[in-house]
C-alpha positions in Angstrom: 0.0 0.0 0.0 0.8 3.7 -0.1 1.1 6.0 2.9 0.9 9.8 3.0 1.6 11.1 6.5 2.4 14.4 8.3 1.8 17.5 6.2 2.5 15.8 2.9 0.2 16.3 0.0 -0.6 14.2 -3.1 -1.5 16.7 -5.8 -2.8 16.3 -9.3 -4.0 18.8 -11.9 -5.2 16.1 -14.3 -5.5 12.4 -13.2 -4.4 10.6 -10.1 -5.1 6.8 -10.0 -4.0 5.2 -6.7 -4.1 1.5 -7.6 -3.1 0.0 -4.2 -4.9 0.8 -1.0 -3.7 4.1 0.4 -3.4 5.4 4.0 -3.6 9.1 4.3 -2.9 10.5 7.8 -3.6 14.1 8.6 -2.9 16.9 8.8 -1.7 16.1 5.3 -4.0 14.9 2.5 -4.6 15.0 -1.2 -5.6 17.7 -3.7 -7.6 16.7 -6.8 -8.0 19.4 -9.4 -8.7 16.9 -12.1 -9.9 13.3 -11.4 -8.5 11.3 -8.5 -9.4 7.6 -7.9 -8.7 5.8 -4.7 -9.1 2.1 -4.7 -9.6 1.4 -1.0 -7.6 2.5 2.0 -7.8 4.6 5.2 -8.3 8.3 5.7 -7.1 9.1 9.2 -7.8 12.8 10.0 -7.0 13.6 6.4 -8.3 16.4 4.2 -9.0 15.9 0.5 -9.5 19.2 -1.4 -9.7 20.2 -5.0 -11.9 21.6 -7.8 -12.1 18.2 -9.5 -13.6 14.8 -8.9 -12.8 12.2 -6.3 -13.7 8.6 -7.1 -13.9 6.1 -4.2 -13.7 2.4 -4.9 -13.6 -0.6 -2.6 -13.5 -0.2 1.2 -12.6 3.2 2.6 -12.0 3.3 6.4 -12.4 6.6 8.2 -10.8 7.4 11.5 -10.1 10.8 13.2 -11.7 13.9 11.7 -11.6 13.5 8.0 -12.8 16.1 5.4 -13.6 15.7 1.7 -13.9 19.0 0.0 -13.7 18.1 -3.7 -16.2 19.7 -6.1 -17.6 16.3 -7.1 -17.6 13.1 -5.1 -18.2 9.8 -6.8 -18.9 8.1 -3.5 -20.1 4.8 -4.8 -17.5 3.5 -7.1 -16.7 -0.2 -7.7 -17.7 -2.1 -4.5 -17.8 1.1 -2.5 -18.1 0.7 1.2 -17.3 3.5 3.7 -16.7 2.5 7.3 -16.5 5.1 10.1 -14.6 4.0 13.2 -16.0 4.6 16.6 -15.8 8.3 17.5 -14.7 9.4 14.0 -16.1 12.1 11.9 -16.5 12.4 8.1 -17.5 15.8 6.7 -18.3 15.9 3.0 -18.5 19.3 1.4 -19.1 18.7 -2.3 -21.3 20.4 -4.9 -22.3 17.0 -6.4 -22.6 13.6 -4.7 -22.5 11.0 -7.5 -24.6 11.4 -10.6 -27.7 13.5 -10.0 -29.8 11.0 -12.0 -28.3 8.0 -10.1 -27.7 8.7 -6.4 -25.4 7.0 -3.9 -25.9 3.3 -4.0 -22.9 2.1 -1.9 -22.8 1.1 1.8 -21.9 3.3 4.8 -21.4 1.9 8.2 -21.2 4.2 11.2 -19.7 2.7 14.4 -20.6 3.9 17.9 -20.5 7.7 18.3 -19.4 8.4 14.8 -20.7 11.4 12.7 -21.3 11.8 9.0 -22.1 15.3 7.6 -23.0 15.7 4.0 -23.2 19.2 2.7 -24.1 19.8 -1.0 -25.5 22.6 -3.0 -28.9 20.9 -3.1 -30.2 17.5 -1.9 -28.4 14.2 -2.1 -30.0 10.8 -2.9 -29.4 7.7 -0.9 -30.2 4.4 -2.7 -27.7 2.1 -1.0 -27.4 0.9 2.6 -26.7 2.9 5.8 -25.9 1.0 9.0 -26.1 3.0 12.2 -24.9 2.0 15.7 -25.3 3.5 19.1 -24.6 7.3 19.2 -24.0 7.5 15.4 -25.5 10.5 13.6 -25.9 11.9 10.1 -26.6 15.6 9.4 -26.2 18.2 6.7 -28.2 18.6 3.5 -31.6 17.1 2.8 -31.4 13.3 2.1 -33.7 11.7 -0.4 -34.2 8.0 0.3 -36.0 5.4 -1.7 -36.5 7.0 -5.0 -35.8 3.5 -6.3 -34.4 1.9 -3.2 -32.5 2.9 -0.1 -32.0 1.1 3.2 -31.4 2.5 6.7 -30.6 -0.1 9.4 -30.6 1.2 13.0 -28.7 -1.7 14.6 -27.8 -0.8 18.2 -28.6 1.9 20.9 -29.8 5.3 19.8 -28.8 6.7 16.4 -29.9 9.9 14.7 -30.8 11.3 11.3 -30.6 15.1 11.9 -31.2 16.4 8.4 -34.4 16.9 6.4 -35.6 13.6 5.0 -37.6 12.8 1.9 -38.7 9.1 2.1 -40.0 7.5 -1.1 -41.8 4.3 -1.9 -38.5 2.4 -2.1 -37.4 3.2 1.4 -36.5 0.3 3.7 -36.0 1.2 7.4 -35.2 -1.5 9.9 -34.9 -0.6 13.6 -33.6 -3.6 15.5 -35.1 -4.7 18.8 -33.9 -2.5 21.6 -32.6 0.2 19.1 -34.0 3.7 18.6 -33.9 5.8 15.5 -34.4 9.5 16.2 -35.6 11.9 13.4 -35.2 15.4 14.9 -34.7 17.0 11.4 -37.0 19.9 10.8 -39.0 18.2 8.0 -39.6 14.5 7.3 -41.8 13.7 4.3 -43.3 10.3 3.7 -44.4 9.7 0.0 -46.3 6.5 0.6 -45.2 2.9 0.5 -41.8 1.9 1.8 -41.1 -0.5 4.6 -40.6 0.5 8.2 -40.1 -2.6 10.3 -38.2 -4.1 13.3 -38.7 -4.4 17.0 -37.2 -1.0 17.9 -38.5 2.6 18.1 -38.7 5.4 15.6 -38.8 8.7 17.5 -39.8 11.9 15.5 -38.3 13.9 18.4 -40.0 17.2 17.5 -39.7 16.9 13.7 -42.6 18.0 11.4 -44.0 14.8 9.7 -45.7 15.2 6.4 -47.6 12.3 4.7 -48.1 12.7 0.9 -50.2 10.5 -1.4 -50.3 6.8 -0.8 -50.2 4.7 2.4 -47.3 4.5 4.8 -47.3 1.6 7.3 -44.9 1.7 10.2 -44.7 -1.5 12.2 -41.6 -1.0 14.4 
């Protein structure tokens, strides 16, 4: 594998293709002003900047406080899985998350007390799998779930979706027995259909719930 540590920077104006898994340890990082592709690895307190596109393939492990600030993030490349370690934070500040007509269809797993923040110029679409553990939270821009598909698994303890939510007919939410999924975002819109199951608890926690056309059945 490849390691970038300290204050070092991997910078490219055109194309960077990191074939082997890479470990980037902050405060250094990578700058992508063209197209950069990372085929698995670890971001440990790293910062990835640039006016270009970052493609993430395979498994990306997040530890420390990591920031991705590229203009475009292709988050769901080949076999894309993002794993946030306990207590880590991942802040994404990108104008575009994947293709606007496609959406994110990879897998994100948040360990205990980890935080994911996704800030875009508009909404972002989740059509993959999100796994939440105790104390984990997601915030930032409005998340659209279930336009075609999209799963949220609340596995242990109390986890939180802090942003506005738009839940379509392809939404699949599973709250495990003994777990709680809190939805304190300002607006949560249900568009009918979807699947809301498990033996746990969904807590609106002061959010405004809006039910559009169709029937939404919640059986947690």
